[in-house]
Each structure stands twice: as C-alpha cells, then as structure tokens.
N, C-alpha and C positions, 0 to 999 in steps of 0.2 A: 473684656465682655462684648459679646455681639448682640447687636440690636436684632430684632425679628423684623421683617419687612412686610409692609402693608397690612399687619394684622391688628398693630397697636396692643399687642400683648407681651411685647419683649422688654427687656428692662433695660434702663438707661444707665450710663455708667455714673450718672449724676443722682441715680435714685435715690442714695441716701440723704441728698440734701433734701431741705422743705420745700413744696411746690411753690413755685414761683408764677404760675400762669395766670395771667390776666383774667377778668370775667369778662371778655371779649369775644364774639363768635369769631373775628378775624382768626384768634388764635386756632381754632380748630380747621380753619380753611389752609392755615399753613401747613398742617400735619397732612391734608388731604391733597393738597399740592405736592407733597413730597411722595404720599404713595402712589399717585399718578404717572412720577417721573421715574418711580421704582429705587427710592434712595432709601437707605434706612433712617427709622426714627420708631419712636417710643410716646405714646400718649401719657400725660399724668394720669394718674387713678383719679384726681378729682374731676378731670373733663369728661369722663363717662357720665358722672351724675349731673352734670350740667346741661348734656343734650334734651332737648324738648320731647315729651314722650309721643310716642307714635301712634295717630288717631288713624285707624283703618277707615277707607272710604267706602263708598257703593259698589258693587261690580254688577257687571252684565247678570251674572246668576241671582243678584238680589232684584234686579228689574223684573227677570223673568217670574220669579216666586212672585212678586207683586201683582204683576198681570194676572198670574193663576189663581192667588187667593183671593182676588178681587171679583173673577169672573169664573163663578164654582162650574161653568158649563165645559169648560176648555180642559184639554188635557196639556201638561207640562210642555209637550211637543209643539203643541198649538200655541200654547202662548210663547215659546222660543221662536216660533216662525213668526209672530207678530212682533216681537221686539227687532229681532233679525231684519224683518222689511223695513220699519223704522229707521233703522241705522243705515240700511243700503240707500233707502230714499234719501236720507241727509248726506250721505258721503255722493252719491251721482250729484247732487244738485250742489255741491260744492264744488265738485270736477269740472263742472260744467260752468263756473265762474257766478252761478246765482246764489243769493244769500238765502239762508233757512230762517224765516221769521216763524216763532212760535208765541203766541198771544199769552201774556202775561208770564212769559219766561225770560225770552231775549231773541237776541239775533247772533247766528252763526255767519261768518263770511270769511273769504279769502280776500287777505290785502296784499300789496307789493311792497316788498321791501327794498330799499335801494342797496346798493352796494357801499361798503365804509370799511375804513381802516381799524383795526382791532390789533389786541395783543394776545399772544399764546399764553395762558397762565402759567404754565409749567416753566417755559423757556424764557418769557419775556420777550421773544420775539415780535417785531410789528408784522402783520399778516393784512392781506387784502380779503375780506368776506364779499364773495360775490353777490349780486342782487338776487332774490330769490324770493318766494311766495311763503306767507304764513297764515295761520289761524288765528281769526279773532273774535271774540265772544262779548256781546254787550247785552247786559242784564237789563230787562225790563225793570221800567219804576216800580210796578207792583212788586216784583221780586226784590228790589235794593229795600223797598220800604218793608219789607216783612223780614227780611235778614236784620235789619238796621234794629226794628222792634223786637225782634228776639234775643240780641244781644243785651239790650239794655234791662230787660226783664231778671 
C-alpha cells in the first residue's frame, strides 16, 4: 500500500492498528518536517481533530470598512487612501530606522539580530544564520492592561 505525499490523506500500512499518537504538538511537527522534506507520511485520523481551530484575524479591508463606517462623509476610495497613507508612513519611518510610537497602542521598531548557529529542521544540518534586521512591537501598558482585563472576564 502506498502513502500519499504531503496531503495527510493517504493510508498507512499500519492503519488497521489502533492510534498510538501522543497528545503532543511535537507529533504534528514530525509529520510537517516529513512533508517539507518530500517524504511519504500519513496522519493519524485523530490528529486532525486535535489541531486548534482557526481564528481569522482582521484584514486591511476590515480597517478600510471601519474608517468608512466611522466617517460617513468619506467614500470607500477615500477611506482606503487614508489607511494606505498610514501604512506607507509607518513603513517609511521604519525603513529609515526610526521607531513608530502610537500612543496607548505600542511601539514598532527595527532591531538588529546578530548572526548565530542554527539547525536545519529537515536535514538536521548545522548552519550559520547571517546577521539581519527584524521588526519588533512592544505594546503600551494600557493596551496590555486592556487585553489582560478582557481575558479575565
């Protein structure tokens, strides 16, 4: 019997045996690494139900709709232009190396990440990761307090 590759829908030669997968997220990571390497694998049917549910986030279109709904005198195109201008300003400031501070929300800034040794998760080979820049966000205390208060309720 042949396993399907990278889809998780194939059948395993051991599919007649009871499920022995542990309740551990690393079990899924093992199958993911096999899929990335292009090796045959098969998910246990129980693993699919153990994955956390997908929680969709907000999109740029949602922000445009919020600006449009809040300010009735604007057209959708004008609302889109406002949101685009905000994003372009943030991108430009970060590209110039300046942090972007938004009161009661947080601070975006570019950080330098030093070079380091890492491990390729597929092959296990040790590799050097070059120094690079990364984006960090530090939430404001007020935002943190609101999020913690919202979780307690």
